PyMOL Python script that loads the backbone (N, CA, C, O; Angstrom):
from pymol import cmd

cmd.read_pdbstr("""\
ATOM      1  N   MET A   1     109.898 100.465 110.543  1.00  0.00           N
ATOM      2  CA  MET A   1     110.216  99.421 109.560  1.00  0.00           C
ATOM      3  C   MET A   1     109.123  98.349 109.548  1.00  0.00           C
ATOM      4  O   MET A   1     108.672  97.929 108.483  1.00  0.00           O
ATOM      5  N   ASP A   2     108.704  97.913 110.728  1.00  0.00           N
ATOM      6  CA  ASP A   2     107.711  96.843 110.776  1.00  0.00           C
ATOM      7  C   ASP A   2     106.400  97.290 110.122  1.00  0.00           C
ATOM      8  O   ASP A   2     105.758  96.509 109.419  1.00  0.00           O
ATOM      9  N   GLY A   3     106.003  98.552 110.356  1.00  0.00           N
ATOM     10  CA  GLY A   3     104.760  99.026 109.763  1.00  0.00           C
ATOM     11  C   GLY A   3     104.833  99.003 108.242  1.00  0.00           C
ATOM     12  O   GLY A   3     103.883  98.600 107.571  1.00  0.00           O
ATOM     13  N   GLY A   4     105.984  99.445 107.698  1.00  0.00           N
ATOM     14  CA  GLY A   4     106.130  99.439 106.248  1.00  0.00           C
ATOM     15  C   GLY A   4     106.096  98.027 105.703  1.00  0.00           C
ATOM     16  O   GLY A   4     105.468  97.769 104.676  1.00  0.00           O
ATOM     17  N   PHE A   5     106.778  97.097 106.395  1.00  0.00           N
ATOM     18  CA  PHE A   5     106.776  95.712 105.923  1.00  0.00           C
ATOM     19  C   PHE A   5     105.369  95.134 106.005  1.00  0.00           C
ATOM     20  O   PHE A   5     104.964  94.382 105.119  1.00  0.00           O
ATOM     21  N   GLY A   6     104.612  95.473 107.058  1.00  0.00           N
ATOM     22  CA  GLY A   6     103.240  94.986 107.165  1.00  0.00           C
ATOM     23  C   GLY A   6     102.393  95.491 106.006  1.00  0.00           C
ATOM     24  O   GLY A   6     101.594  94.746 105.437  1.00  0.00           O
ATOM     25  N   GLY A   7     102.574  96.761 105.660  1.00  0.00           N
ATOM     26  CA  GLY A   7     101.835  97.295 104.525  1.00  0.00           C
ATOM     27  C   GLY A   7     102.211  96.579 103.238  1.00  0.00           C
ATOM     28  O   GLY A   7     101.352  96.302 102.400  1.00  0.00           O
ATOM     29  N   PHE A   8     103.502  96.279 103.082  1.00  0.00           N
ATOM     30  CA  PHE A   8     103.948  95.553 101.884  1.00  0.00           C
ATOM     31  C   PHE A   8     103.310  94.174 101.844  1.00  0.00           C
ATOM     32  O   PHE A   8     102.891  93.713 100.782  1.00  0.00           O
ATOM     33  N   ARG A   9     103.234  93.509 103.001  1.00  0.00           N
ATOM     34  CA  ARG A   9     102.644  92.170 103.029  1.00  0.00           C
ATOM     35  C   ARG A   9     101.167  92.247 102.663  1.00  0.00           C
ATOM     36  O   ARG A   9     100.664  91.400 101.926  1.00  0.00           O
ATOM     37  N   CYS A  10     100.468  93.261 103.176  1.00  0.00           N
ATOM     38  CA  CYS A  10      99.044  93.402 102.846  1.00  0.00           C
ATOM     39  C   CYS A  10      98.877  93.599 101.344  1.00  0.00           C
ATOM     40  O   CYS A  10      97.947  93.062 100.743  1.00  0.00           O
ATOM     41  N   ARG A  11      99.785  94.374 100.734  1.00  0.00           N
ATOM     42  CA  ARG A  11      99.690  94.606  99.298  1.00  0.00           C
ATOM     43  C   ARG A  11      99.914  93.298  98.547  1.00  0.00           C
ATOM     44  O   ARG A  11      99.226  93.029  97.562  1.00  0.00           O
ATOM     45  N   VAL A  12     100.865  92.482  98.997  1.00  0.00           N
ATOM     46  CA  VAL A  12     101.127  91.200  98.337  1.00  0.00           C
ATOM     47  C   VAL A  12      99.914  90.293  98.465  1.00  0.00           C
ATOM     48  O   VAL A  12      99.520  89.641  97.498  1.00  0.00           O
ATOM     49  N   ILE A  13      99.311  90.246  99.666  1.00  0.00           N
ATOM     50  CA  ILE A  13      98.134  89.398  99.868  1.00  0.00           C
ATOM     51  C   ILE A  13      97.008  89.851  98.945  1.00  0.00           C
ATOM     52  O   ILE A  13      96.300  89.019  98.378  1.00  0.00           O
ATOM     53  N   ARG A  14      96.838  91.166  98.790  1.00  0.00           N
ATOM     54  CA  ARG A  14      95.791  91.677  97.909  1.00  0.00           C
ATOM     55  C   ARG A  14      96.062  91.235  96.468  1.00  0.00           C
ATOM     56  O   ARG A  14      95.138  90.836  95.759  1.00  0.00           O
ATOM     57  N   ILE A  15      97.318  91.304  96.035  1.00  0.00           N
ATOM     58  CA  ILE A  15      97.658  90.876  94.670  1.00  0.00           C
ATOM     59  C   ILE A  15      97.373  89.396  94.504  1.00  0.00           C
ATOM     60  O   ILE A  15      96.845  88.974  93.475  1.00  0.00           O
ATOM     61  N   ILE A  16      97.724  88.594  95.522  1.00  0.00           N
ATOM     62  CA  ILE A  16      97.489  87.145  95.428  1.00  0.00           C
ATOM     63  C   ILE A  16      95.993  86.870  95.329  1.00  0.00           C
ATOM     64  O   ILE A  16      95.570  86.012  94.554  1.00  0.00           O
ATOM     65  N   LYS A  17      95.189  87.595  96.112  1.00  0.00           N
ATOM     66  CA  LYS A  17      93.742  87.377  96.039  1.00  0.00           C
ATOM     67  C   LYS A  17      93.224  87.728  94.649  1.00  0.00           C
ATOM     68  O   LYS A  17      92.370  87.021  94.115  1.00  0.00           O
ATOM     69  N   GLU A  18      93.731  88.816  94.050  1.00  0.00           N
ATOM     70  CA  GLU A  18      93.298  89.168  92.702  1.00  0.00           C
ATOM     71  C   GLU A  18      93.697  88.072  91.713  1.00  0.00           C
ATOM     72  O   GLU A  18      92.922  87.719  90.824  1.00  0.00           O
ATOM     73  N   LEU A  19      94.905  87.540  91.871  1.00  0.00           N
ATOM     74  CA  LEU A  19      95.346  86.464  90.974  1.00  0.00           C
ATOM     75  C   LEU A  19      94.446  85.246  91.131  1.00  0.00           C
ATOM     76  O   LEU A  19      94.092  84.606  90.141  1.00  0.00           O
ATOM     77  N   GLN A  20      94.072  84.920  92.369  1.00  0.00           N
ATOM     78  CA  GLN A  20      93.203  83.765  92.581  1.00  0.00           C
ATOM     79  C   GLN A  20      91.839  83.997  91.928  1.00  0.00           C
ATOM     80  O   GLN A  20      91.248  83.066  91.382  1.00  0.00           O
ATOM     81  N   GLN A  21      91.331  85.246  91.982  1.00  0.00           N
ATOM     82  CA  GLN A  21      90.048  85.531  91.347  1.00  0.00           C
ATOM     83  C   GLN A  21      90.173  85.429  89.827  1.00  0.00           C
ATOM     84  O   GLN A  21      89.263  84.939  89.159  1.00  0.00           O
ATOM     85  N   ASN A  22      91.303  85.892  89.281  1.00  0.00           N
ATOM     86  CA  ASN A  22      91.486  85.842  87.831  1.00  0.00           C
ATOM     87  C   ASN A  22      91.726  84.417  87.346  1.00  0.00           C
ATOM     88  O   ASN A  22      91.287  84.051  86.255  1.00  0.00           O
ATOM     89  N   HIS A  23      92.423  83.605  88.155  1.00  0.00           N
ATOM     90  CA  HIS A  23      92.756  82.235  87.753  1.00  0.00           C
ATOM     91  C   HIS A  23      92.342  81.275  88.868  1.00  0.00           C
ATOM     92  O   HIS A  23      93.205  80.754  89.575  1.00  0.00           O
ATOM     93  N   PRO A  24      91.049  81.032  89.039  1.00  0.00           N
ATOM     94  CA  PRO A  24      90.605  80.163  90.134  1.00  0.00           C
ATOM     95  C   PRO A  24      90.991  78.700  89.925  1.00  0.00           C
ATOM     96  O   PRO A  24      90.982  77.918  90.876  1.00  0.00           O
ATOM     97  N   VAL A  25      91.331  78.320  88.682  1.00  0.00           N
ATOM     98  CA  VAL A  25      91.671  76.926  88.413  1.00  0.00           C
ATOM     99  C   VAL A  25      93.054  76.593  88.977  1.00  0.00           C
ATOM    100  O   VAL A  25      93.307  75.458  89.382  1.00  0.00           O
ATOM    101  N   HIS A  26      93.953  77.592  89.002  1.00  0.00           N
ATOM    102  CA  HIS A  26      95.319  77.342  89.471  1.00  0.00           C
ATOM    103  C   HIS A  26      95.607  78.242  90.673  1.00  0.00           C
ATOM    104  O   HIS A  26      96.218  79.297  90.502  1.00  0.00           O
ATOM    105  N   PRO A  27      95.194  77.866  91.867  1.00  0.00           N
ATOM    106  CA  PRO A  27      95.531  78.676  93.047  1.00  0.00           C
ATOM    107  C   PRO A  27      97.021  78.563  93.342  1.00  0.00           C
ATOM    108  O   PRO A  27      97.542  77.448  93.393  1.00  0.00           O
ATOM    109  N   PRO A  28      97.725  79.673  93.536  1.00  0.00           N
ATOM    110  CA  PRO A  28      99.187  79.626  93.722  1.00  0.00           C
ATOM    111  C   PRO A  28      99.572  79.179  95.130  1.00  0.00           C
ATOM    112  O   PRO A  28     100.233  79.914  95.863  1.00  0.00           O
ATOM    113  N   THR A  29      99.150  77.957  95.505  1.00  0.00           N
ATOM    114  CA  THR A  29      99.475  77.479  96.849  1.00  0.00           C
ATOM    115  C   THR A  29     100.973  77.201  96.960  1.00  0.00           C
ATOM    116  O   THR A  29     101.580  77.482  97.993  1.00  0.00           O
ATOM    117  N   HIS A  30     101.571  76.649  95.899  1.00  0.00           N
ATOM    118  CA  HIS A  30     103.008  76.353  95.969  1.00  0.00           C
ATOM    119  C   HIS A  30     103.805  77.657  96.071  1.00  0.00           C
ATOM    120  O   HIS A  30     104.833  77.700  96.747  1.00  0.00           O
ATOM    121  N   GLU A  31     103.338  78.724  95.403  1.00  0.00           N
ATOM    122  CA  GLU A  31     104.040  80.004  95.499  1.00  0.00           C
ATOM    123  C   GLU A  31     103.943  80.550  96.917  1.00  0.00           C
ATOM    124  O   GLU A  31     104.917  81.083  97.447  1.00  0.00           O
ATOM    125  N   LEU A  32     102.760  80.417  97.538  1.00  0.00           N
ATOM    126  CA  LEU A  32     102.606  80.892  98.908  1.00  0.00           C
ATOM    127  C   LEU A  32     103.544  80.118  99.832  1.00  0.00           C
ATOM    128  O   LEU A  32     104.180  80.703 100.709  1.00  0.00           O
ATOM    129  N   ARG A  33     103.630  78.805  99.636  1.00  0.00           N
ATOM    130  CA  ARG A  33     104.497  77.994 100.491  1.00  0.00           C
ATOM    131  C   ARG A  33     105.947  78.440 100.321  1.00  0.00           C
ATOM    132  O   ARG A  33     106.676  78.565 101.305  1.00  0.00           O
ATOM    133  N   HIS A  34     106.367  78.681  99.082  1.00  0.00           N
ATOM    134  CA  HIS A  34     107.742  79.114  98.833  1.00  0.00           C
ATOM    135  C   HIS A  34     107.991  80.469  99.492  1.00  0.00           C
ATOM    136  O   HIS A  34     109.056  80.696 100.067  1.00  0.00           O
ATOM    137  N   CYS A  35     107.018  81.361  99.410  1.00  0.00           N
ATOM    138  CA  CYS A  35     107.163  82.683 100.014  1.00  0.00           C
ATOM    139  C   CYS A  35     107.312  82.545 101.532  1.00  0.00           C
ATOM    140  O   CYS A  35     108.144  83.224 102.134  1.00  0.00           O
ATOM    141  N   ASP A  36     106.518  81.675 102.152  1.00  0.00           N
ATOM    142  CA  ASP A  36     106.620  81.480 103.596  1.00  0.00           C
ATOM    143  C   ASP A  36     107.995  80.943 103.967  1.00  0.00           C
ATOM    144  O   ASP A  36     108.595  81.406 104.937  1.00  0.00           O
ATOM    145  N   GLN A  37     108.503  79.976 103.214  1.00  0.00           N
ATOM    146  CA  GLN A  37     109.820  79.420 103.520  1.00  0.00           C
ATOM    147  C   GLN A  37     110.894  80.490 103.398  1.00  0.00           C
ATOM    148  O   GLN A  37     111.772  80.595 104.254  1.00  0.00           O
ATOM    149  N   ARG A  38     110.824  81.290 102.325  1.00  0.00           N
ATOM    150  CA  ARG A  38     111.836  82.327 102.136  1.00  0.00           C
ATOM    151  C   ARG A  38     111.742  83.365 103.261  1.00  0.00           C
ATOM    152  O   ARG A  38     112.761  83.878 103.724  1.00  0.00           O
ATOM    153  N   LYS A  39     110.508  83.670 103.697  1.00  0.00           N
ATOM    154  CA  LYS A  39     110.322  84.638 104.779  1.00  0.00           C
ATOM    155  C   LYS A  39     110.974  84.120 106.055  1.00  0.00           C
ATOM    156  O   LYS A  39     111.624  84.877 106.776  1.00  0.00           O
ATOM    157  N   ARG A  40     110.800  82.818 106.338  1.00  0.00           N
ATOM    158  CA  ARG A  40     111.405  82.242 107.541  1.00  0.00           C
ATOM    159  C   ARG A  40     112.922  82.340 107.453  1.00  0.00           C
ATOM    160  O   ARG A  40     113.577  82.660 108.444  1.00  0.00           O
ATOM    161  N   VAL A  41     113.488  82.069 106.281  1.00  0.00           N
ATOM    162  CA  VAL A  41     114.943  82.149 106.121  1.00  0.00           C
ATOM    163  C   VAL A  41     115.406  83.585 106.346  1.00  0.00           C
ATOM    164  O   VAL A  41     116.405  83.814 107.028  1.00  0.00           O
ATOM    165  N   ASP A  42     114.684  84.557 105.776  1.00  0.00           N
ATOM    166  CA  ASP A  42     115.065  85.957 105.957  1.00  0.00           C
ATOM    167  C   ASP A  42     115.009  86.329 107.433  1.00  0.00           C
ATOM    168  O   ASP A  42     115.902  87.015 107.932  1.00  0.00           O
ATOM    169  N   ASN A  43     113.972  85.885 108.133  1.00  0.00           N
ATOM    170  CA  ASN A  43     113.871  86.193 109.559  1.00  0.00           C
ATOM    171  C   ASN A  43     115.053  85.591 110.306  1.00  0.00           C
ATOM    172  O   ASN A  43     115.611  86.239 111.192  1.00  0.00           O
ATOM    173  N   GLY A  44     115.444  84.373 109.970  1.00  0.00           N
ATOM    174  CA  GLY A  44     116.588  83.747 110.620  1.00  0.00           C
ATOM    175  C   GLY A  44     117.856  84.554 110.386  1.00  0.00           C
ATOM    176  O   GLY A  44     118.641  84.758 111.312  1.00  0.00           O
ATOM    177  N   LYS A  45     118.063  85.018 109.150  1.00  0.00           N
ATOM    178  CA  LYS A  45     119.252  85.814 108.853  1.00  0.00           C
ATOM    179  C   LYS A  45     119.225  87.107 109.659  1.00  0.00           C
ATOM    180  O   LYS A  45     120.238  87.505 110.234  1.00  0.00           O
ATOM    181  N   ASN A  46     118.066  87.760 109.703  1.00  0.00           N
ATOM    182  CA  ASN A  46     117.976  89.021 110.437  1.00  0.00           C
ATOM    183  C   ASN A  46     118.312  88.819 111.902  1.00  0.00           C
ATOM    184  O   ASN A  46     119.048  89.621 112.476  1.00  0.00           O
ATOM    185  N   THR A  47     117.787  87.762 112.525  1.00  0.00           N
ATOM    186  CA  THR A  47     118.059  87.534 113.936  1.00  0.00           C
ATOM    187  C   THR A  47     119.542  87.227 114.131  1.00  0.00           C
ATOM    188  O   THR A  47     120.136  87.672 115.113  1.00  0.00           O
ATOM    189  N   GLU A  48     120.152  86.467 113.206  1.00  0.00           N
ATOM    190  CA  GLU A  48     121.574  86.168 113.341  1.00  0.00           C
ATOM    191  C   GLU A  48     122.386  87.458 113.278  1.00  0.00           C
ATOM    192  O   GLU A  48     123.292  87.666 114.085  1.00  0.00           O
ATOM    193  N   VAL A  49     122.059  88.323 112.319  1.00  0.00           N
ATOM    194  CA  VAL A  49     122.799  89.576 112.184  1.00  0.00           C
ATOM    195  C   VAL A  49     122.607  90.418 113.437  1.00  0.00           C
ATOM    196  O   VAL A  49     123.562  91.012 113.938  1.00  0.00           O
ATOM    197  N   ARG A  50     121.390  90.475 113.944  1.00  0.00           N
ATOM    198  CA  ARG A  50     121.125  91.286 115.126  1.00  0.00           C
ATOM    199  C   ARG A  50     121.906  90.756 116.326  1.00  0.00           C
ATOM    200  O   ARG A  50     122.494  91.535 117.076  1.00  0.00           O
ATOM    201  N   THR A  51     121.916  89.440 116.511  1.00  0.00           N
ATOM    202  CA  THR A  51     122.633  88.882 117.659  1.00  0.00           C
ATOM    203  C   THR A  51     124.121  89.177 117.526  1.00  0.00           C
ATOM    204  O   THR A  51     124.775  89.486 118.522  1.00  0.00           O
ATOM    205  N   LYS A  52     124.672  89.088 116.309  1.00  0.00           N
ATOM    206  CA  LYS A  52     126.089  89.408 116.126  1.00  0.00           C
ATOM    207  C   LYS A  52     126.338  90.872 116.469  1.00  0.00           C
ATOM    208  O   LYS A  52     127.303  91.194 117.162  1.00  0.00           O
ATOM    209  N   GLU A  53     125.463  91.769 115.980  1.00  0.00           N
ATOM    210  CA  GLU A  53     125.658  93.189 116.249  1.00  0.00           C
ATOM    211  C   GLU A  53     125.582  93.463 117.745  1.00  0.00           C
ATOM    212  O   GLU A  53     126.421  94.183 118.289  1.00  0.00           O
ATOM    213  N   THR A  54     124.576  92.891 118.417  1.00  0.00           N
ATOM    214  CA  THR A  54     124.430  93.165 119.849  1.00  0.00           C
ATOM    215  C   THR A  54     125.617  92.601 120.615  1.00  0.00           C
ATOM    216  O   THR A  54     126.091  93.229 121.561  1.00  0.00           O
ATOM    217  N   SER A  55     126.107  91.425 120.223  1.00  0.00           N
ATOM    218  CA  SER A  55     127.243  90.851 120.944  1.00  0.00           C
ATOM    219  C   SER A  55     128.489  91.723 120.734  1.00  0.00           C
ATOM    220  O   SER A  55     129.284  91.905 121.656  1.00  0.00           O
ATOM    221  N   MET A  56     128.654  92.258 119.521  1.00  0.00           N
ATOM    222  CA  MET A  56     129.808  93.128 119.276  1.00  0.00           C
ATOM    223  C   MET A  56     129.684  94.402 120.099  1.00  0.00           C
ATOM    224  O   MET A  56     130.666  94.874 120.672  1.00  0.00           O
ATOM    225  N   VAL A  57     128.475  94.960 120.159  1.00  0.00           N
ATOM    226  CA  VAL A  57     128.283  96.192 120.941  1.00  0.00           C
ATOM    227  C   VAL A  57     128.530  95.904 122.418  1.00  0.00           C
ATOM    228  O   VAL A  57     129.172  96.696 123.108  1.00  0.00           O
ATOM    229  N   ALA A  58     128.020  94.769 122.904  1.00  0.00           N
ATOM    230  CA  ALA A  58     128.202  94.423 124.313  1.00  0.00           C
ATOM    231  C   ALA A  58     129.684  94.132 124.547  1.00  0.00           C
ATOM    232  O   ALA A  58     130.081  93.815 125.669  1.00  0.00           O
TER     233      ALA A  58
END
""", "prot")
cmd.dss("prot")
cmd.show_as("cartoon", "prot")
cmd.util.cbc("prot")
cmd.orient("prot")
């Protein structure tokens, strides 16, 4: 799973770089910041779900 997600992230970074080359006047810094925040929230949810699952199994 992690390898696939890493590949997906690399693809997104490549798309962002192409967008920056096409539109150098408007770098999508706010979009990157929003993506980072959403990623942190998703990671928090995943860890919460995992801890619940492990506690139930234990």
